[in-house]
C-alpha positions as CSV (number, residue, x, y, z in Angstrom):
1,M,-19.4,-8.4,-5.2
2,D,-17.5,-5.5,-6.9
3,Y,-15.5,-4.9,-3.7
4,I,-14.0,-8.4,-3.9
5,K,-12.8,-7.8,-7.5
6,T,-11.3,-4.4,-6.4
7,E,-9.7,-6.0,-3.4
8,R,-8.0,-8.7,-5.5
9,N,-6.8,-6.2,-8.1
10,L,-5.3,-4.0,-5.5
11,I,-3.4,-6.8,-3.8
12,K,-2.3,-8.1,-7.2
13,S,-1.0,-4.6,-8.2
14,L,0.8,-4.2,-4.9
15,N,2.3,-7.7,-5.2
16,E,3.5,-7.1,-8.8
17,Y,5.1,-3.8,-8.0
18,F,6.8,-4.6,-4.7
19,K,7.4,-8.4,-5.3
20,D,9.4,-9.8,-2.4
21,A,9.5,-6.5,-0.5
22,A,5.8,-6.9,0.3
23,K,4.3,-9.5,2.6
24,D,1.7,-10.2,5.2
25,Y,-1.3,-8.9,3.4
26,A,-4.3,-8.4,5.7
27,V,-7.8,-7.3,4.6
28,N,-9.3,-5.7,7.7
29,E,-12.5,-4.3,6.2
30,S,-14.2,-4.9,2.9
31,T,-17.7,-3.7,1.8
32,D,-19.6,-2.1,-1.0
33,S,-22.6,-1.0,1.0
34,P,-23.4,1.9,1.0
35,F,-20.2,2.6,-0.9
36,L,-16.9,0.9,-1.7
37,Y,-14.7,0.7,1.4
38,L,-11.6,-1.4,1.8
39,V,-8.8,-1.5,4.4
40,I,-5.7,-3.5,3.5
41,E,-2.6,-3.7,5.6
42,I,0.8,-4.8,4.2
43,T,4.3,-5.1,5.5
44,L,6.8,-3.3,3.1
45,Y,10.5,-3.9,3.1
46,N,10.1,-5.9,6.4
47,Y,10.2,-2.4,8.0
48,F,6.8,-0.7,8.0
49,V,3.2,-1.7,8.1
50,V,1.3,0.3,5.5
51,R,-2.4,0.7,5.5
52,V,-4.2,1.2,2.1
53,T,-7.7,2.5,2.6
54,V,-10.1,2.8,-0.3
55,G,-13.3,4.9,0.1
56,K,-15.5,6.7,-2.4
57,S,-13.0,6.3,-5.3
58,T,-10.1,7.6,-3.3
59,V,-7.1,5.6,-2.0
60,F,-5.3,6.7,1.1
61,F,-1.8,5.4,2.1
62,S,-0.5,5.6,5.7
63,I,2.1,4.0,7.9
64,I,1.0,2.2,11.0
65,E,3.5,2.4,13.9
66,S,2.8,1.8,17.6
67,G,-0.9,2.1,17.1
68,F,-0.6,5.5,15.4
69,Q,-1.4,6.2,11.8
70,L,0.8,8.6,9.8
71,Q,-0.9,9.6,6.6
72,L,1.4,9.7,3.6
73,F,-0.8,10.8,0.7
74,K,-4.1,10.2,-1.1
75,N,-4.9,9.6,-4.8
76,Q,-7.8,8.9,-7.1
77,L,-8.6,5.2,-7.5
78,S,-8.1,4.3,-11.2
79,I,-5.8,1.8,-12.8
80,S,-3.4,4.5,-14.2
81,E,-3.5,6.6,-11.1
82,F,-3.0,3.6,-8.8
83,K,0.2,2.5,-10.7
84,L,1.5,6.1,-10.3
85,A,0.5,6.0,-6.6
86,L,2.6,2.8,-6.1
87,K,5.7,4.5,-7.3
88,T,5.0,7.5,-5.0
89,L,4.4,5.1,-2.1
90,D,7.7,3.3,-2.8
91,Q,9.5,6.7,-2.8
92,E,7.8,7.8,0.4
93,I,8.6,4.6,2.3
94,R,12.2,4.5,1.1
95,L,12.7,8.1,2.4
96,R,11.9,6.7,5.9
97,I,14.1,3.6,5.8
98,P,17.9,3.9,6.4
99,D,19.9,3.3,3.2
100,K,22.2,0.8,5.0
101,Y,19.1,-1.3,5.8
102,L,17.9,-1.3,2.1
103,Q,21.4,-2.1,0.9
104,A,21.9,-5.0,3.4
105,K,18.6,-6.5,2.3
106,G,19.2,-6.0,-1.5
107,W,16.5,-3.3,-2.0
108,Q,18.8,-0.4,-2.7
109,S,17.8,0.3,-6.3
110,I,14.9,2.7,-6.8
111,K,12.3,1.7,-9.3
C-alpha cells in the first residue's frame, strides 16, 4: 500500500504548488510490485498535459501532445528534490507557453 501513499503525496504536492493552474489529475498506472511505479497525468495552465512517471526512486516529467511524449527532465524522488523539481517543471512549461496567454489567464508571475 506504499504506492497509494506516494500517489496521494505527489498529487497533494502538485496541487499545492500549481493551485488553480493544475487540473484533471488522472492516475493511469499505480503499483508497488515488483517496484514502485506510478503514472499520473495532469493538465497544467489549461495548455499542456504533463505526465509524471515514478519508477525506481526516480521521477520523470514529460509533455504529452498528439500522442507523442516529449521528455522534459528527470529527478530523484525525495521530498526536498521533488519540491525543487516542481519549480523546474513550472519553468520548463512556462518556456513553452506564449507570454500573452499566461498574462490573459492571470498566470504571468513566476514563482
